[in-house]
N, C-alpha and C positions, 0 to 999 in steps of 0.2 A: 336651617331651623333655629339656630341660636340667634341669628339676627331678627328673625320673625318674632321669636319669643321676647326679645328685648324691646322691640317696637310695641308689642301688645302690653307690656308691663310698665312702660316708662311713664305713664300718666295715671293719676288717681281718678281722673275723669274718664268719660267714655273714650276708649281707644278704638279707632276705626282704621284697620290696616288692609290695603288691597294688594294681593299678590297678582300683579299685572304681567302681561306678556302675550305674545302671539299664540295662536292655536298650536297645541302640541308641545308647548314649552315646559309643561309640568306643573301648572298652577294647582289644579285639583289634587294631583298626587302629593304635592308638598303640603297642602292644607290637611289632607287625610293623614299623612304620616305625623304631622305636627299634633293633630288632635289625639292620635293614638299614643304618641310618646309623652304628652303632657297632661294626661287625665288627672294626675295627682295635683296639678297646679290649678285645677278648676273643680274644687269640691262641690260647687253648686250644680255641676253637670254641664254637658255639652249637647247642644242641639245642632244637627247638620241639616241644613235646609236648602233645597234646590230653589233658586230665586224665582223660577217660573211657576212654582207651586207653593209659594211662601205661606199663604193663609192656610191652605190645606195641611201642610206639614206642621205648622205651629199648633193647629187644633188637634192633629194626630198625636203630637208629643204630649199635649195637655191631657188627652184622654188616656194615653199610656201611663202617665203619672197620676191618674185619677184626680186631677184638679177639677175645680168647679167649671162648668161650661158657661161661656158668656151668653147674655141674652140674645135671642134671635133677632131683635130689632136693631141691634148694634150694626154699624157699618163694618167693613172688613178691617180697617185700621184700628177701630175701637176694640174689636174682638181680639186682635193680636196684642194690643196693649193690656187688655184684661188678662190674657194668658201670662204675659210677662209678670204682672203683679201677683197673680196666683202662684207662679213659680217661686217668686221671692218670698211669699208668705209661707209656702211649704218648706222651703230650704233657705232660711234667711242669711245664714252665714256662708262666707266664702265667695270667691269670684266664679263666674260662669261664662262659658264661651258659646257665642252664636257664630256659626259658619254659614254665610250666604254664598252658595256656590253658583258660579256662572251668571253673574250679573252682566247683562249685555253691554250697552254703551252708557255714556254719561246721562242720556235722557232716561234710560231704564232705571239708573240709580236714583235720579230725581223723583221718579214715580214711586220709589220705595221709601223715600224719606219719612212719610207718615208712620212707617213700620219700625223705625229706629227705636231701640230701647233708650230710656232716659236715665235709668239708675246707674250709678258709678260702679256697681258690682258686675255689670255686664262688660264683656269684651266682644267686639265684633270683628270677625275676619271675613273679608270679601275676596272672592276670586273673580276677576274680570279682565277683559282685554282693553277696557277703557283706562285712560290715564286720568284718574279722578284728582281734583285739586283739593285745596284746604277746605275743611279740616281733616280730610282723609290723608293718612300717612301711607306712603307707597313703598312696597318692596318689589322692585322690578326684577324679573328673572331674565337672565341672558342665556344664550346657547352654551353648551358645554365647551370647556377648553379641549384641546386635542387629546391630551392624556386621558381625561375623564371619558371622552367620547370613545376612544379605543378600548378603555377598560369596560365600559358598558357593552360595547359590541361583542367583546370577548365573552363576557358573562352570558349574554343572550345566545350566542352561537353555541356555547357549551364545549367548544373544542379550541383550545388555545393554539394547537398546531396549525389550524387553518389560517390563522392570522399571522403566525410566525413564518409560515411558508410564503406569504405574500404581504410583507409589511407595508410596502409602498402602496399597493392596491387597497389595503385596509384603510390607510390614511386618506387616500383619494376618495374612497367610499364614504368615509365620515365627512369629508369636506364637501362632497357632492350633495349630501343631504343637509349641509350647512350646520352640522353638529347639533341639529334639533333633536331633543330627546325622543319625541314620537317617531321621527323619521328613522333614527337609529334603532329604536325598538322594533318597528315594522320590518326593517331590513334584517336585523339580527334574528328575529323569530322566523323569518322566511328562510334564511340560511340554515337555521336549526332544523326546520322541517324538511329541508333538501340537503342531506349530508354530502351528496356528490356534486352539488352545484358549486363551481369555483367562484371566488370573489370577482375575478375579472369578467366572467360571463355575466354575472348579475350586474356589474357596473355598466357593461355594454348595453344591457337591456334597459337600465334606468336612463342612460344617455339617449337612447333611441325612443323610448316610450314615455319618458317624463313621468308626470303624476298618474298616468293611466296604467303604469306598470303593475303587474299582478302583486308584486311585493308590497306596494302601497295600498292596494285595494283590499287585501285579505287581512282582516283584523282578528287576531287569535282570540278564542273565547276566554282565555285566562287573563286577557288584558282588561284593566278597569276602564280604560278609555275605549269607547265603542265606535268612534268615528274614524274613517279613513282620513288621510291627509287632506285630500281635496274637500271632503265634507267639513273638516275642521275649519278650513279657510273660507268655505262657502258661507258659514254662519256670519262671519264678519263682513263678507262681501255684500250680502243681502242688505245689510244696514247702511250701506254707503249711498250717497246721492249719485245722480247720474254724472255730475261733474267730477266727483271723486273717483268714480269708476273709470271715466275717460282718462283721468290723470294716472290711475294705476296702470291702465293699458300702455300709456306713454312710457312710464317708468320701466316697464318690462323690456323696452328696447335698449335701455342703457346696459353697460357692462356691470359686472359685480365689483363695484368700487364706489367710494363716496361720490355723491352727486351734488354739485353746488346748485343753489337756487338760481343763480344767473343762467346756468345751462338750461334749466327747466323753463325759465322765462323766455329764453331765446327760441325754444321749441314751440312755445305757445304765445306768439306775439299779440294775438287778438284777445287774449284773456285779460279780464280785469285783475289787477294785482291783489286786491283784497279777496276776491273769489278764489284766486289761486292759493293764497295763504290759508284760507279756510279749508280748502280741499286737502292741502298738504298737512297742516298742523292739527286742525280739529278733527278731520275725518280719518285720514290715513295713519298719521302718527297717533292720534287719539284712540284708534281702534287697534293699535299695535301691529298694523300691517306694514308700517314703515318706521325706521328708527331715525330719530333726530340726534345728530352727533354734536359734541361740544364745539366742534369747529364751525358750526353753522351749516354743515352739509347734511345730506340724507343718505341712508343706506338701506337697500332692499335685500332681504334674506333670499338666498338662492332658490328655495322652494316656493316662496311667495312670488318671486320673479317668474317661475315656471307657471304658476297658477294664473298670474296676471296675463302672461303671454297667451295662454289658452283662451282667456276671456277676450283678449284683443281681436282674435280671429273673427269673432262674431260681430264686431263693431262695424257699422256703416262708415265710420270715420277712420278706420284702420289705416287706409292708404294715406290720408291726409296727415295723420299722426306720424307715420313712418317718414313721410316726405319732410315734415317740419323737423323731425329729429335728425335726419341725414343732413339737412341744410345747416342746422345749428352746429353740428360736429365738424362740418366742412369749413365753417367760418373759423373754428379753432385750428383746424389742420393747416389753413393757409398762413397762420402765424409762425409756423415751424420752418426755420431757415435751412439752407443747405448744410451749413456747418452748425451743428447743435451744441449749444453751450450748457454749462451746469444750470444756469438760470432757466433755460428752455426745458431741461429735464425736470427741474423742480416744479415749474408751473404746470407742466403737463403730466406729472406723475399719476394723478388720479383721473386724468382725462384720457390717457392712452387706451384703457379698456373700452371707453365709450366710443372713441374714434374707430377702434377695431370692430365694435358692434355695428357702427354706421357703415363700414366698408361693404357690408353685405346688402346695403340698400343703395349702392352706387347707381343702379339702373334707374332710380328715381331722380337722380341729379342731372343737371344740364351737361351738355358736352364739355363746357368750359370747366365744370367743377368735378366731374366724375373721377378724375385721376387723384385728386387731393387726399382723400382718406388713406389710400394705400401708399402713396408716395410719402406722406408725412410719417406714417408708421415705419416705413423702411428707413427714413432719415433718423428717427428717434432710436431705432434699434442699432443702426450703424453707429450712431453717436455714443452708444454704450459698448461698442465692439461685439455686439450680439449678431454675428455675421449670418448665421443660419436663418434667424428670424427676418433679418433685413432682406436676404436673398428670396425668402418665401414671398414677401410682400412686393418686391420689385418684379419677381417672376409672375406673380398673380396679376399685377398691373399690366404687364406685357400681354398676358393671355386676354385680359379684359379689353384692352385697346384693339387688339387684332380682331376680336370677335365683334366689337361695337363699330369700329371705324374701317377695318380692313388693314392689310399689311403695308400699304403704301401711304398711310395717313401720317401727318406730322406728329400727332399724339403717339402713334406707334413708334415713331422715331425717338420721341422723348423717352418712352419706356425702354427701348433698346439702349439708348445712351445711358440711362440711369443704372440699368443692370450691368452694362459694360464697366461703368465707373466703379461699381462695387467689386467686380472681379479684378479690375486694375489695382484697387487699393489693397487687395489680398495677394497681389503678385501672380494672379491667374491670367497671365498675359495672352496665352493661346486662346482662352475662352473670350477674353474681352475684345480682341482685335476684330473678328468678323462682325460683332455686334456694333462696334464703333463705325465700321465701314458701311454696314447696312443703314445705320442712322444717318450718316453723312450723305449717302446716295439719295435717300428719301427726302431729306431736307433740301438738297440741291434741286431735285426735280419738282418738288411740291412748293417750296418757299422761295427758291431762287439762290443764285450763287452769292448774293450780297446780303442775305438775311442774317441777323444776329444769331439765330439758332444754328445756321450753317457754320458760322464762325465758331460757335461752341463745339460743334463736332470736329472741326479742323483742329482746334486747340487741344481737345481731349485725345484725339488720335496722335497728334504730335507728342503729347505728354507720354503716351504709351511707348512710342518709338524712343523717346528720350530716355525713359527708364531702362530700355533694353540696349542703350548705347548705339542706337541706329540714328546718329545725329544728322547724317545727310538726308534722310527721309523726313526727319522732324522739322528741320529749319524752314523749308518753304511753307509747310503747313502753319507753323507759328507765325510767319510773316504775313501769310494770307489772312489769318484770323485777326492779327493786330490791325491790318489795314481796313478790314471790314468794320471792326469795332470802332476805330477812330472815325470812320466816315459815317457810320450809322448811329452810333451811341454818343460819340464825342470824346474828346481827349481826356476829360476828367471823370469818365464813368468807371465804376469799380471793375467791370469786365475788361475794360481797356487796361487797367492796372494789372489784372491777371495775365493778360497777354504780354505786357512789358516784363512782368516778373518771370514768366516762363521762358521767354526768349533770352532774358538775361541769364537764367539758369543754364540754358543750353550753351551759351557762350562761355560761361564760367567752367562748365564741364570740359570744354575744349581748350581751356587756358587763354581764352580771348578776353582777358580781364578788362582791358581798356574799353571794349564795346559793352561789356556786361554792366559795369558800375553805374553809368548814367541811367540805364534802364531800371536797375534796381532802385536807384534814388527816386526816379520819377514815380515808380510804382508805390514806393513807401509814402511819398508825399500825397499822392492821390488817396491812398487808403486812410491815411491819418485824417485827411480833410473830409472825406466822404463817409467813412465808416466809423472813425473814432480811434483814439490812441490805444484803447483796450480791446479792439476787435481781434479775433483770431487771425484774420487775414493780415492785419497790421503786424502781428507777431510773426507770421510767415515771412513778410518782407524784411523785418529786423533780422530774423534767423538767416535768411539767404544772403543779405548784405554782409553779415558777420562771416558766413562761409567764404565769401569772396575775399574779405580782408585776411582771413586765416590762411587761405590758399596763397596769398601774397606775402605772408609772414608779418602782416600788420596786426600782431596779437593785441597790442594795447587798444586798438580801435575795435577789434572783434569782440573782446570779452564783455564790455558793457552791453553791446547789442544782444549777444547770446543770453545774458542774464535778464535783460528786459523781456526778450521773447519767452524765456522760461517762466518768468513771473506771470506774464499775461496768460500763457497756456495753462498754468496751474490754476489761476483764479477763474478763468473762463471755461476751460475744458475739464479740469480735474487733474489730480496728481497721478492718476492711473491711465490717462488717455495716451494713445500711441503718439500723438503729436508732442505731448509733454515729454515722452520718452525720447523722441527724436532730438528735442532740445538738450536733454541730459547727455545723450550720446555725442552731440556736436560740441558741447562744452567740455566733455571728457577728452575728445580728440584734440581740442585746443590745449588743454593742460598737458596731454601726452606730448604734443609737439614742443612744449616748453620744458619738458623733463619734470613736470610736476606729477610724478607717478602716483603718489599717495592721495592726491586730490582727484585724479582721473579714475582710479580703480573703483571707488564706491559708486561713481556716476555710471560707469559701464555696468556694474552689477545691478543697479536700479533699473537701467534700461533693459537689460536682459530679462529681468523678472517681469517687467510690464509686457515686453514683446512676447515672451513665452506664454503668458496668460491671455493676452488679447489677440495676438496674431498667429501664435503657434510656432513650433520649432523649425518648420520647413519654409516659413515666409522669408523672402529675400532679405528683408530688413533685419530679421533675427539672425540670419546667417552672417550678414555683414557685421553686425555688432559683436557677434561671437568671434569673428576674425579680428576685429579691432581690439577686443579684450585680450586675445592671445598675443597679438603684436605688442600690446603694452607690457605684458608680463615678460615677453622675450627681451624687450628693450631693458626692462628693469634687471633681468638676470645678466645680460651682457654688460650693463653698467655697474654691476656689483651692488645693486640697490634693492634686491628682492626683500631684504629685511624690513624695508620701509612699508611693505604691503601688509594688508590685514590677514587675520587668520580665518577668513571666510572659507568654507569648504570648497567652493568652486575655485577660488584663487589658489588654495593649497594643492588641489588636485592637479591643476594645470602646471603649477610650479614644479611639482614632483615629476610630472611627465617631461618637462623641459630640462630639468637638471639631471635626469637619468638618461638623457640623450634620445 
């Protein structure tokens, strides 16, 4: 109200201020409270006028004040201007406030322009959903912040204990209604009327019934606002063109995240660009049904999204809009690589919720594209070490391919392979092995023994055996995969480099250093030339070659490679990525081998912290690093150099245990 008052008072000339915002944001309520609180600032009086009945209300106020009545032969605008002049004559001193409530769109405002007062003693406050331009000054209302939303909900429920007993549900409830004041008021009053209704039960009903839920339909008699949520939105909807309504239906398919114009354009390739801009900016944004962000993106309120989604169901074009949306999101999904980098996460941060929404329309996609939304989501979540979410999407992808293609289809094998790879990375070897075997058998039978996908299955199964120390089983599989890739993909292909790297790793583990080194070097050279010097796979080759040199005591050659790998992983994957932690661990082991205990200790501690957070304490990698850390401290104690170590609690706890026998 302070900001509103400042806007109305800052000009000696006519001040026109619009309290704009979507339905239910509180425009009329704000204007009403302002008028009540600032009566003393308008000694000339305050006229509250419904825009739909402007002439009638002006004449009524004139009659109430016993002003002279305008001649009958005057047109409507002249009658209103006559009343303004009579008001000024009757009370010449002091400012006076006109409130025009619920002016529809910009066109409606244009029709009211002849009724604008011209004397500088008038102040005009308009409530509207339209984003009016100059000379109108705008005060745009936003939804409540979380604290204010919870406070309002608590006041309306009338029992703080109900919110305290379920704080997370209360927050989720406020977020579900998008912290829209009208939504919170309807929900809060519904809870107050039903004291035995739990917040979780109401939330479940809202999620299932959307805007048709009884809580949204029943408007309490004591509320000044008489419309339900759907009715409030319907007013703006009816003023939209058919194109804007179609666009609103499309936008309801997106997730609740900023939407770039490029994504919208990709969904509607047949639309004229200027028609799209008009529908976006003039119609939807202009009527406060859509927010335009400073980033150039757009954001749809959660309840408006539900309203648009209900409208979409009645469109004859619904299937076409859904198909266009799914195709556009799949195009983005295809850009997400197997190894997700920081730049991949940054560019898809706002796109992930849209890809997730598109996954539910996979049935509309071609056989070649239908896996991509779910696969890309699993990759993005795995790239953030969000294993449960990644498993959900890989598992969902497997169910979808089995239902769509059958259990013996190559795409089903791909889904099996991907889920197995996730289990493998988590150290869940017993769950991974049968999936890898099933994928291999399907690919051999359906694609052939020499197909590159068959080689991938051989390579992955070999990697599992390698991780378990089953070297005799792993080697022939690695060799088969390498031979297939060389013959089918070529000697310079990145997948060939992967096979070279993995086979070298096996030889390294067995102490066959002379056989391992040339393979590591070949893999490194291929990756540098084909993927680039800063690619995560190049970092893997640098790391593995350094491991080989360290195993041979070639510490001077190993350290710069370890450091290069660490720097690439930090910059490409992030400081908290498990692969970055592996580089820290390996560098620590190198320093430990050289007796550089004080340099190794903090690296082990950093590795442990990352692995505990990202992989969990029971992951094989975490257990290995914990053992390495204890070995380091044991060596320091035996060498009489424990004093060189830090006072970190973990270090001191293990030292105390070791020194006490």
